[in-house]
One Martini backbone bead per residue (centre of mass of N, CA, C, O) as a GRO file, in nm:
protein
  444
    1UNK     BB    1   0.097   0.037   0.022
    2UNK     BB    2   0.047   0.374  -0.036
    3UNK     BB    3   0.129   0.640   0.107
    4UNK     BB    4   0.016   0.956   0.096
    5UNK     BB    5   0.292   1.102   0.114
    6UNK     BB    6   0.421   0.945  -0.122
    7UNK     BB    7   0.215   1.025  -0.340
    8UNK     BB    8   0.269   1.327  -0.320
    9UNK     BB    9   0.571   1.314  -0.392
   10UNK     BB   10   0.530   1.189  -0.670
   11UNK     BB   11   0.357   1.419  -0.788
   12UNK     BB   12   0.566   1.644  -0.744
   13UNK     BB   13   0.789   1.512  -0.911
   14UNK     BB   14   0.632   1.512  -1.175
   15UNK     BB   15   0.595   1.821  -1.192
   16UNK     BB   16   0.896   1.889  -1.174
   17UNK     BB   17   0.981   1.755  -1.436
   18UNK     BB   18   0.818   1.928  -1.627
   19UNK     BB   19   0.926   2.200  -1.530
   20UNK     BB   20   1.222   2.146  -1.601
   21UNK     BB   21   1.176   2.082  -1.903
   22UNK     BB   22   1.022   2.376  -1.955
   23UNK     BB   23   1.278   2.591  -1.851
   24UNK     BB   24   1.464   2.612  -2.077
   25UNK     BB   25   1.716   2.829  -2.183
   26UNK     BB   26   1.785   3.028  -2.457
   27UNK     BB   27   2.086   3.114  -2.606
   28UNK     BB   28   2.222   3.414  -2.767
   29UNK     BB   29   2.455   3.465  -3.052
   30UNK     BB   30   2.608   3.710  -3.258
   31UNK     BB   31   2.816   3.721  -3.498
   32UNK     BB   32   3.012   3.906  -3.712
   33UNK     BB   33   2.875   3.735  -3.971
   34UNK     BB   34   2.553   3.685  -3.861
   35UNK     BB   35   2.560   3.439  -3.692
   36UNK     BB   36   2.361   3.227  -3.503
   37UNK     BB   37   2.393   3.122  -3.161
   38UNK     BB   38   2.216   2.843  -3.015
   39UNK     BB   39   2.140   2.737  -2.670
   40UNK     BB   40   2.045   2.454  -2.451
   41UNK     BB   41   2.050   2.386  -2.127
   42UNK     BB   42   2.118   2.048  -1.971
   43UNK     BB   43   2.209   1.898  -1.675
   44UNK     BB   44   2.091   1.592  -1.765
   45UNK     BB   45   2.273   1.556  -1.996
   46UNK     BB   46   2.483   1.296  -2.155
   47UNK     BB   47   2.478   1.473  -2.415
   48UNK     BB   48   2.561   1.633  -2.734
   49UNK     BB   49   2.430   1.889  -2.968
   50UNK     BB   50   2.558   2.009  -3.288
   51UNK     BB   51   2.451   2.246  -3.550
   52UNK     BB   52   2.402   2.328  -3.903
   53UNK     BB   53   2.159   2.541  -4.026
   54UNK     BB   54   1.993   2.552  -4.351
   55UNK     BB   55   1.845   2.727  -4.586
   56UNK     BB   56   1.629   2.506  -4.803
   57UNK     BB   57   1.574   2.242  -4.944
   58UNK     BB   58   1.324   2.177  -5.175
   59UNK     BB   59   1.249   2.490  -5.184
   60UNK     BB   60   1.547   2.546  -5.336
   61UNK     BB   61   1.423   2.410  -5.586
   62UNK     BB   62   1.374   2.223  -5.884
   63UNK     BB   63   1.271   1.970  -6.090
   64UNK     BB   64   1.581   1.923  -6.207
   65UNK     BB   65   1.724   1.938  -5.886
   66UNK     BB   66   1.580   1.740  -5.719
   67UNK     BB   67   1.788   1.664  -5.422
   68UNK     BB   68   2.044   1.849  -5.380
   69UNK     BB   69   2.021   1.916  -5.079
   70UNK     BB   70   2.036   1.626  -4.963
   71UNK     BB   71   2.298   1.541  -5.106
   72UNK     BB   72   2.485   1.760  -4.994
   73UNK     BB   73   2.439   1.702  -4.689
   74UNK     BB   74   2.523   1.402  -4.688
   75UNK     BB   75   2.813   1.456  -4.787
   76UNK     BB   76   2.903   1.648  -4.554
   77UNK     BB   77   2.830   1.409  -4.332
   78UNK     BB   78   3.085   1.202  -4.401
   79UNK     BB   79   3.252   1.273  -4.185
   80UNK     BB   80   3.504   1.243  -3.918
   81UNK     BB   81   3.543   1.195  -3.554
   82UNK     BB   82   3.654   1.180  -3.244
   83UNK     BB   83   3.366   1.102  -3.082
   84UNK     BB   84   3.194   1.170  -3.349
   85UNK     BB   85   2.856   1.207  -3.473
   86UNK     BB   86   2.740   1.221  -3.800
   87UNK     BB   87   2.468   1.403  -3.957
   88UNK     BB   88   2.161   1.440  -4.144
   89UNK     BB   89   1.909   1.698  -4.220
   90UNK     BB   90   1.593   1.679  -4.404
   91UNK     BB   91   1.376   1.919  -4.546
   92UNK     BB   92   1.175   2.140  -4.711
   93UNK     BB   93   1.355   2.410  -4.564
   94UNK     BB   94   1.596   2.229  -4.442
   95UNK     BB   95   1.944   2.189  -4.347
   96UNK     BB   96   2.179   1.955  -4.177
   97UNK     BB   97   2.477   1.945  -3.977
   98UNK     BB   98   2.539   1.690  -3.732
   99UNK     BB   99   2.667   1.669  -3.390
  100UNK     BB  100   2.761   1.402  -3.167
  101UNK     BB  101   2.849   1.411  -2.813
  102UNK     BB  102   3.003   1.488  -2.561
  103UNK     BB  103   3.014   1.746  -2.348
  104UNK     BB  104   3.334   1.778  -2.350
  105UNK     BB  105   3.331   1.762  -2.697
  106UNK     BB  106   3.175   2.015  -2.822
  107UNK     BB  107   3.407   2.186  -2.947
  108UNK     BB  108   3.497   1.970  -3.154
  109UNK     BB  109   3.228   1.945  -3.295
  110UNK     BB  110   3.210   2.243  -3.386
  111UNK     BB  111   3.471   2.246  -3.545
  112UNK     BB  112   3.402   2.031  -3.757
  113UNK     BB  113   3.137   2.158  -3.880
  114UNK     BB  114   3.267   2.432  -3.946
  115UNK     BB  115   3.474   2.327  -4.150
  116UNK     BB  116   3.278   2.196  -4.346
  117UNK     BB  117   3.096   2.454  -4.407
  118UNK     BB  118   3.336   2.651  -4.492
  119UNK     BB  119   3.433   2.389  -4.705
  120UNK     BB  120   3.244   2.229  -4.923
  121UNK     BB  121   3.414   2.176  -5.172
  122UNK     BB  122   3.631   1.989  -5.046
  123UNK     BB  123   3.429   1.771  -4.957
  124UNK     BB  124   3.279   1.709  -5.228
  125UNK     BB  125   3.548   1.637  -5.392
  126UNK     BB  126   3.627   1.385  -5.193
  127UNK     BB  127   3.384   1.233  -5.233
  128UNK     BB  128   3.157   0.981  -5.331
  129UNK     BB  129   2.911   1.095  -5.517
  130UNK     BB  130   2.777   0.839  -5.639
  131UNK     BB  131   2.709   0.704  -5.370
  132UNK     BB  132   2.506   0.927  -5.271
  133UNK     BB  133   2.313   0.893  -5.504
  134UNK     BB  134   2.235   0.597  -5.438
  135UNK     BB  135   2.124   0.653  -5.157
  136UNK     BB  136   1.899   0.853  -5.252
  137UNK     BB  137   1.757   0.659  -5.441
  138UNK     BB  138   1.681   0.459  -5.217
  139UNK     BB  139   1.500   0.663  -5.064
  140UNK     BB  140   1.300   0.721  -5.298
  141UNK     BB  141   1.212   0.424  -5.330
  142UNK     BB  142   1.117   0.374  -5.040
  143UNK     BB  143   0.885   0.579  -5.044
  144UNK     BB  144   0.724   0.441  -5.284
  145UNK     BB  145   0.702   0.160  -5.110
  146UNK     BB  146   0.548   0.340  -4.899
  147UNK     BB  147   0.226   0.413  -4.872
  148UNK     BB  148   0.218   0.631  -4.648
  149UNK     BB  149   0.451   0.813  -4.759
  150UNK     BB  150   0.336   0.849  -5.042
  151UNK     BB  151   0.072   0.992  -4.969
  152UNK     BB  152   0.202   1.234  -4.814
  153UNK     BB  153   0.375   1.343  -5.052
  154UNK     BB  154   0.135   1.376  -5.256
  155UNK     BB  155  -0.029   1.567  -5.092
  156UNK     BB  156   0.179   1.798  -5.099
  157UNK     BB  157   0.207   1.815  -5.410
  158UNK     BB  158  -0.094   1.885  -5.466
  159UNK     BB  159  -0.130   2.136  -5.281
  160UNK     BB  160   0.169   2.265  -5.416
  161UNK     BB  161   0.141   2.292  -5.708
  162UNK     BB  162   0.405   2.476  -5.877
  163UNK     BB  163   0.581   2.448  -5.617
  164UNK     BB  164   0.862   2.381  -5.427
  165UNK     BB  165   0.700   2.268  -5.175
  166UNK     BB  166   0.600   2.008  -5.361
  167UNK     BB  167   0.863   1.879  -5.337
  168UNK     BB  168   1.058   1.632  -5.271
  169UNK     BB  169   1.297   1.599  -5.035
  170UNK     BB  170   1.469   1.358  -5.212
  171UNK     BB  171   1.343   1.336  -5.464
  172UNK     BB  172   1.370   1.187  -5.777
  173UNK     BB  173   1.482   0.958  -5.980
  174UNK     BB  174   1.523   1.144  -6.228
  175UNK     BB  175   1.664   1.389  -6.084
  176UNK     BB  176   1.905   1.246  -5.943
  177UNK     BB  177   2.051   1.134  -6.198
  178UNK     BB  178   2.119   1.452  -6.298
  179UNK     BB  179   2.307   1.504  -6.076
  180UNK     BB  180   2.584   1.709  -6.012
  181UNK     BB  181   2.848   1.846  -5.859
  182UNK     BB  182   2.786   2.137  -5.956
  183UNK     BB  183   2.511   2.155  -5.820
  184UNK     BB  184   2.616   2.139  -5.528
  185UNK     BB  185   2.808   2.385  -5.542
  186UNK     BB  186   2.583   2.591  -5.604
  187UNK     BB  187   2.412   2.544  -5.356
  188UNK     BB  188   2.629   2.612  -5.144
  189UNK     BB  189   2.692   2.902  -5.242
  190UNK     BB  190   2.394   3.012  -5.204
  191UNK     BB  191   2.307   2.892  -4.901
  192UNK     BB  192   2.597   2.914  -4.753
  193UNK     BB  193   2.525   3.169  -4.548
  194UNK     BB  194   2.499   3.374  -4.284
  195UNK     BB  195   2.187   3.464  -4.334
  196UNK     BB  196   2.126   3.119  -4.371
  197UNK     BB  197   2.245   3.059  -4.073
  198UNK     BB  198   2.246   2.814  -3.794
  199UNK     BB  199   2.348   2.755  -3.461
  200UNK     BB  200   2.269   2.452  -3.279
  201UNK     BB  201   2.222   2.353  -2.924
  202UNK     BB  202   2.254   2.068  -2.681
  203UNK     BB  203   2.330   2.049  -2.326
  204UNK     BB  204   2.616   2.009  -2.094
  205UNK     BB  205   2.726   2.332  -2.142
  206UNK     BB  206   2.906   2.610  -2.249
  207UNK     BB  207   2.816   2.866  -2.443
  208UNK     BB  208   3.085   3.027  -2.473
  209UNK     BB  209   3.251   2.787  -2.579
  210UNK     BB  210   3.090   2.747  -2.834
  211UNK     BB  211   3.128   3.027  -2.957
  212UNK     BB  212   3.433   3.017  -2.976
  213UNK     BB  213   3.451   2.773  -3.173
  214UNK     BB  214   3.281   2.899  -3.400
  215UNK     BB  215   3.432   3.171  -3.443
  216UNK     BB  216   3.706   3.030  -3.524
  217UNK     BB  217   3.581   2.812  -3.765
  218UNK     BB  218   3.342   2.991  -3.888
  219UNK     BB  219   3.356   3.084  -4.240
  220UNK     BB  220   3.132   3.326  -4.368
  221UNK     BB  221   2.951   3.485  -4.572
  222UNK     BB  222   2.689   3.682  -4.525
  223UNK     BB  223   2.501   3.768  -4.733
  224UNK     BB  224   2.187   3.638  -4.864
  225UNK     BB  225   1.872   3.553  -4.830
  226UNK     BB  226   1.696   3.362  -5.008
  227UNK     BB  227   1.426   3.376  -5.189
  228UNK     BB  228   1.075   3.291  -5.131
  229UNK     BB  229   0.806   3.156  -5.278
  230UNK     BB  230   0.493   3.165  -5.229
  231UNK     BB  231   0.247   2.933  -5.142
  232UNK     BB  232  -0.033   2.772  -5.289
  233UNK     BB  233  -0.335   2.642  -5.233
  234UNK     BB  234  -0.483   2.337  -5.383
  235UNK     BB  235  -0.763   2.198  -5.471
  236UNK     BB  236  -0.721   1.836  -5.481
  237UNK     BB  237  -0.612   1.523  -5.649
  238UNK     BB  238  -0.461   1.188  -5.582
  239UNK     BB  239  -0.452   0.869  -5.757
  240UNK     BB  240  -0.308   0.529  -5.663
  241UNK     BB  241  -0.420   0.264  -5.776
  242UNK     BB  242  -0.371  -0.069  -5.596
  243UNK     BB  243  -0.497  -0.398  -5.584
  244UNK     BB  244  -0.229  -0.544  -5.460
  245UNK     BB  245  -0.298  -0.421  -5.208
  246UNK     BB  246  -0.443  -0.485  -4.883
  247UNK     BB  247  -0.522  -0.172  -4.878
  248UNK     BB  248  -0.597   0.157  -4.769
  249UNK     BB  249  -0.458   0.488  -4.837
  250UNK     BB  250  -0.555   0.795  -4.669
  251UNK     BB  251  -0.560   1.160  -4.744
  252UNK     BB  252  -0.673   1.463  -4.580
  253UNK     BB  253  -0.663   1.828  -4.652
  254UNK     BB  254  -0.612   2.144  -4.537
  255UNK     BB  255  -0.527   2.449  -4.480
  256UNK     BB  256  -0.285   2.565  -4.274
  257UNK     BB  257  -0.037   2.667  -4.054
  258UNK     BB  258   0.211   2.865  -3.986
  259UNK     BB  259   0.461   2.927  -3.771
  260UNK     BB  260   0.371   3.247  -3.751
  261UNK     BB  261   0.100   3.188  -3.661
  262UNK     BB  262  -0.136   3.259  -3.416
  263UNK     BB  263  -0.279   2.957  -3.483
  264UNK     BB  264  -0.077   2.722  -3.439
  265UNK     BB  265  -0.196   2.591  -3.165
  266UNK     BB  266  -0.490   2.570  -3.245
  267UNK     BB  267  -0.451   2.357  -3.468
  268UNK     BB  268  -0.336   2.138  -3.283
  269UNK     BB  269  -0.577   2.113  -3.102
  270UNK     BB  270  -0.785   2.042  -3.321
  271UNK     BB  271  -0.639   1.773  -3.403
  272UNK     BB  272  -0.663   1.644  -3.104
  273UNK     BB  273  -0.966   1.590  -3.079
  274UNK     BB  274  -0.938   1.324  -3.265
  275UNK     BB  275  -0.660   1.231  -3.327
  276UNK     BB  276  -0.579   0.898  -3.250
  277UNK     BB  277  -0.581   0.554  -3.402
  278UNK     BB  278  -0.545   0.193  -3.297
  279UNK     BB  279  -0.682  -0.126  -3.308
  280UNK     BB  280  -0.409  -0.280  -3.177
  281UNK     BB  281  -0.423  -0.132  -2.927
  282UNK     BB  282  -0.450  -0.160  -2.584
  283UNK     BB  283  -0.611   0.142  -2.580
  284UNK     BB  284  -0.844   0.162  -2.787
  285UNK     BB  285  -1.106   0.147  -2.591
  286UNK     BB  286  -0.986   0.433  -2.445
  287UNK     BB  287  -1.045   0.621  -2.658
  288UNK     BB  288  -1.206   0.945  -2.645
  289UNK     BB  289  -1.304   1.006  -2.908
  290UNK     BB  290  -1.571   1.007  -3.111
  291UNK     BB  291  -1.447   0.878  -3.365
  292UNK     BB  292  -1.331   0.623  -3.225
  293UNK     BB  293  -1.606   0.509  -3.152
  294UNK     BB  294  -1.725   0.476  -3.437
  295UNK     BB  295  -1.495   0.292  -3.568
  296UNK     BB  296  -1.514   0.059  -3.365
  297UNK     BB  297  -1.811  -0.038  -3.390
  298UNK     BB  298  -1.752  -0.090  -3.733
  299UNK     BB  299  -1.466  -0.127  -3.842
  300UNK     BB  300  -1.352   0.114  -4.048
  301UNK     BB  301  -1.057   0.135  -3.913
  302UNK     BB  302  -0.718   0.082  -3.829
  303UNK     BB  303  -0.591   0.381  -3.885
  304UNK     BB  304  -0.539   0.713  -3.739
  305UNK     BB  305  -0.416   1.062  -3.804
  306UNK     BB  306  -0.378   1.374  -3.689
  307UNK     BB  307  -0.264   1.690  -3.840
  308UNK     BB  308  -0.017   1.979  -3.804
  309UNK     BB  309   0.150   2.116  -4.069
  310UNK     BB  310   0.438   2.339  -4.072
  311UNK     BB  311   0.548   2.619  -4.232
  312UNK     BB  312   0.651   2.932  -4.279
  313UNK     BB  313   0.356   3.021  -4.460
  314UNK     BB  314   0.221   2.731  -4.419
  315UNK     BB  315  -0.007   2.435  -4.445
  316UNK     BB  316  -0.133   2.123  -4.299
  317UNK     BB  317  -0.471   1.986  -4.231
  318UNK     BB  318  -0.532   1.644  -4.109
  319UNK     BB  319  -0.527   1.305  -4.239
  320UNK     BB  320  -0.437   0.960  -4.175
  321UNK     BB  321  -0.514   0.634  -4.334
  322UNK     BB  322  -0.601   0.287  -4.259
  323UNK     BB  323  -0.790   0.049  -4.477
  324UNK     BB  324  -0.938  -0.275  -4.489
  325UNK     BB  325  -1.241  -0.172  -4.511
  326UNK     BB  326  -1.305  -0.093  -4.837
  327UNK     BB  327  -1.637  -0.051  -4.814
  328UNK     BB  328  -1.581   0.206  -4.581
  329UNK     BB  329  -1.437   0.464  -4.673
  330UNK     BB  330  -1.670   0.670  -4.697
  331UNK     BB  331  -1.752   0.655  -4.402
  332UNK     BB  332  -1.493   0.764  -4.277
  333UNK     BB  333  -1.485   1.031  -4.425
  334UNK     BB  334  -1.759   1.134  -4.334
  335UNK     BB  335  -1.716   1.122  -4.021
  336UNK     BB  336  -1.469   1.302  -4.016
  337UNK     BB  337  -1.593   1.561  -4.152
  338UNK     BB  338  -1.808   1.595  -3.934
  339UNK     BB  339  -1.605   1.651  -3.710
  340UNK     BB  340  -1.502   1.907  -3.841
  341UNK     BB  341  -1.770   2.057  -3.824
  342UNK     BB  342  -1.791   2.045  -3.506
  343UNK     BB  343  -1.565   2.255  -3.452
  344UNK     BB  344  -1.759   2.502  -3.534
  345UNK     BB  345  -2.034   2.423  -3.332
  346UNK     BB  346  -1.982   2.158  -3.086
  347UNK     BB  347  -1.743   2.173  -2.930
  348UNK     BB  348  -1.610   2.091  -2.625
  349UNK     BB  349  -1.447   2.157  -2.334
  350UNK     BB  350  -1.347   1.868  -2.286
  351UNK     BB  351  -1.207   1.826  -2.562
  352UNK     BB  352  -1.014   2.062  -2.542
  353UNK     BB  353  -0.870   1.979  -2.281
  354UNK     BB  354  -0.764   1.711  -2.391
  355UNK     BB  355  -0.609   1.827  -2.635
  356UNK     BB  356  -0.415   2.008  -2.473
  357UNK     BB  357  -0.280   1.776  -2.318
  358UNK     BB  358  -0.175   1.629  -2.571
  359UNK     BB  359  -0.001   1.856  -2.686
  360UNK     BB  360   0.187   1.891  -2.441
  361UNK     BB  361   0.292   1.605  -2.430
  362UNK     BB  362   0.413   1.603  -2.717
  363UNK     BB  363   0.605   1.838  -2.689
  364UNK     BB  364   0.783   1.711  -2.462
  365UNK     BB  365   0.850   1.451  -2.614
  366UNK     BB  366   0.993   1.606  -2.866
  367UNK     BB  367   1.203   1.726  -2.616
  368UNK     BB  368   1.391   1.450  -2.507
  369UNK     BB  369   1.654   1.557  -2.667
  370UNK     BB  370   1.923   1.717  -2.791
  371UNK     BB  371   1.848   1.673  -3.091
  372UNK     BB  372   1.553   1.782  -3.077
  373UNK     BB  373   1.622   2.063  -2.967
  374UNK     BB  374   1.819   2.159  -3.185
  375UNK     BB  375   1.618   2.123  -3.421
  376UNK     BB  376   1.409   2.326  -3.316
  377UNK     BB  377   1.588   2.570  -3.308
  378UNK     BB  378   1.693   2.580  -3.602
  379UNK     BB  379   1.420   2.582  -3.751
  380UNK     BB  380   1.281   2.826  -3.613
  381UNK     BB  381   1.495   3.043  -3.671
  382UNK     BB  382   1.481   3.026  -3.980
  383UNK     BB  383   1.156   3.047  -4.022
  384UNK     BB  384   1.076   3.263  -3.764
  385UNK     BB  385   1.320   3.406  -3.582
  386UNK     BB  386   1.190   3.223  -3.345
  387UNK     BB  387   1.202   3.054  -3.011
  388UNK     BB  388   1.006   2.907  -2.807
  389UNK     BB  389   0.969   2.797  -2.522
  390UNK     BB  390   0.815   2.552  -2.353
  391UNK     BB  391   0.672   2.739  -2.155
  392UNK     BB  392   0.545   2.928  -2.362
  393UNK     BB  393   0.385   2.706  -2.512
  394UNK     BB  394   0.212   2.615  -2.272
  395UNK     BB  395   0.075   2.887  -2.226
  396UNK     BB  396  -0.061   2.910  -2.505
  397UNK     BB  397  -0.229   2.652  -2.476
  398UNK     BB  398  -0.380   2.727  -2.213
  399UNK     BB  399  -0.523   2.991  -2.359
  400UNK     BB  400  -0.706   2.808  -2.505
  401UNK     BB  401  -1.028   2.803  -2.633
  402UNK     BB  402  -1.319   2.700  -2.758
  403UNK     BB  403  -1.365   2.957  -2.920
  404UNK     BB  404  -1.098   2.943  -3.080
  405UNK     BB  405  -1.156   2.679  -3.227
  406UNK     BB  406  -1.413   2.764  -3.369
  407UNK     BB  407  -1.297   3.010  -3.520
  408UNK     BB  408  -1.088   2.854  -3.680
  409UNK     BB  409  -1.279   2.648  -3.821
  410UNK     BB  410  -1.459   2.859  -3.965
  411UNK     BB  411  -1.206   2.975  -4.133
  412UNK     BB  412  -1.039   2.686  -4.220
  413UNK     BB  413  -1.283   2.455  -4.277
  414UNK     BB  414  -1.544   2.579  -4.353
  415UNK     BB  415  -1.593   2.538  -4.676
  416UNK     BB  416  -1.321   2.416  -4.771
  417UNK     BB  417  -1.067   2.322  -4.939
  418UNK     BB  418  -0.920   2.014  -5.057
  419UNK     BB  419  -0.691   1.741  -5.023
  420UNK     BB  420  -0.629   1.426  -5.204
  421UNK     BB  421  -0.490   1.101  -5.101
  422UNK     BB  422  -0.428   0.772  -5.270
  423UNK     BB  423  -0.387   0.414  -5.205
  424UNK     BB  424  -0.473   0.118  -5.332
  425UNK     BB  425  -0.799   0.021  -5.236
  426UNK     BB  426  -0.986   0.308  -5.376
  427UNK     BB  427  -1.276   0.270  -5.496
  428UNK     BB  428  -1.431   0.384  -5.222
  429UNK     BB  429  -1.317   0.660  -5.311
  430UNK     BB  430  -1.478   0.912  -5.379
  431UNK     BB  431  -1.536   1.187  -5.517
  432UNK     BB  432  -1.439   1.501  -5.454
  433UNK     BB  433  -1.726   1.639  -5.411
  434UNK     BB  434  -1.821   1.459  -5.185
  435UNK     BB  435  -1.607   1.568  -4.976
  436UNK     BB  436  -1.641   1.871  -5.019
  437UNK     BB  437  -1.944   1.877  -4.914
  438UNK     BB  438  -1.854   1.784  -4.610
  439UNK     BB  439  -1.738   2.084  -4.519
  440UNK     BB  440  -2.052   2.109  -4.479
  441UNK     BB  441  -2.377   2.224  -4.367
  442UNK     BB  442  -2.742   2.275  -4.363
  443UNK     BB  443  -2.646   2.354  -4.072
  444UNK     BB  444  -2.577   2.519  -3.734
   0.00000   0.00000   0.00000
C-alpha cells in the first residue's frame, strides 16, 4: 500500500520533472559574420548535440535539380571525428549537418562541423559523389515503396503543385540521376551564407565555450538570404489505385497554419480533438474521441492520425488513415469530415481540455533529447526568426479556449477546399466533390 505522503511526493516529483523540462532557457549570440549561435543548456543531458542549420531543403530547388539539397547535405555529413557522430537532417525548408558527442567534447564537435560547412567544396570534391547519389536514390525508391509515406508526399505535392514546396524532400528517381557535382557546388555557394545559417546546440556545456569554438572555425560570407516564393494551396486530388496492395491508404487535408501564424497552436489543439487511433493498440477501447468510438463500433478503419503540419508561410491540416475494410472507406471519410464540421459548431470544453493536454504532452515528448531540442531551435530560428521556450509554448496552449477552436475551424475548415491523396484499394474513395461537400452542413 502506498502511503498518502509518498503518493503526494511522487505527484510533486512528477510535476517538478515537467517543470524542469519546460523551463530550459535558450541563449543567443550573434557572431561578427551575422550567424546566430543558439543553445539550450540541460544539466541532466548525458550527451550534446551541435549542428549547422541551413535554409534550403527542396523548397530551394526546381524540378530538374530536385534532391540536390539532401544530396549535398548527406555528402557534407560524411566526414568523421574522434568520438563524434555526424549525421544529416533534410526537410522541405532546411538542411543540417549535425554532430553528436559527449558534453566535454562539444567544442571539438563544433570545430568539425564548422570546418566542413566553411569549405563545402573541399568536402564535396573529396567524397564519392556517385555513392551518395545511389544512397539518395535508394531513399527515394523506399518512399515510393511505403504506401503511407507515398500518400503523405503526394498529398503535399498536390496541395502545393506548381511551387517548390510541393517537391519531394529527397527528390525523384529521374531528377536525382541528373544531379552532378557542379549542381551541389552551386547549391552550397548560394545557400550556405551567414544570413541563411544558424548554429543550434543542446546539452550540458557552457554556451560561451561553444560560441568561441564556432567563432574561431566557422568562416562564411554574410551574403543574403535567398528569397522564397510564397506557395498557394490548391484544392485537388491524386489517386494511385493499386489493387495488389492489401488495404487502402487515404489522406485528406485543408490548408493549415504557418509557423508564424497566431493560430499555430490552435490548429494543433483542433487536430488533437479527434487525435489518433490504432485498433491493435492495447488502449484502443479507451481512446476518448468521438470519432474513435464511431470507427471502433463498426471497424471502419485500422488506424488514423490527425496532423497539423506547418511550414514557414503555410501548412497542411488533416488526417492519414489505413483502411482494410475497403467497402467502408466513404463511411470513414464522411464521419471524419462531420467531426471537422463539429469543430465549428459544437466541440465541447471537455474535448478541448483533453486535446490541450495531448498537445502539451506531445510537445514535451518531442523535446526529450539534445538532438530533438537542437533541431527545434535550428528549424524555428531559420523559418520563424524566433523560438519560443517550452514554457512559453505551454502557456500559449493553456490560453486556448473552446471559442478559439471554433473560430479557427469556422475560418479555416468550414466549407474550405481540400486536397485528397490515396493509394491501394481505393475504389471506395468516392469522387472529390462528394468529400468537398462534406466540408459544410446545411444546418448550423
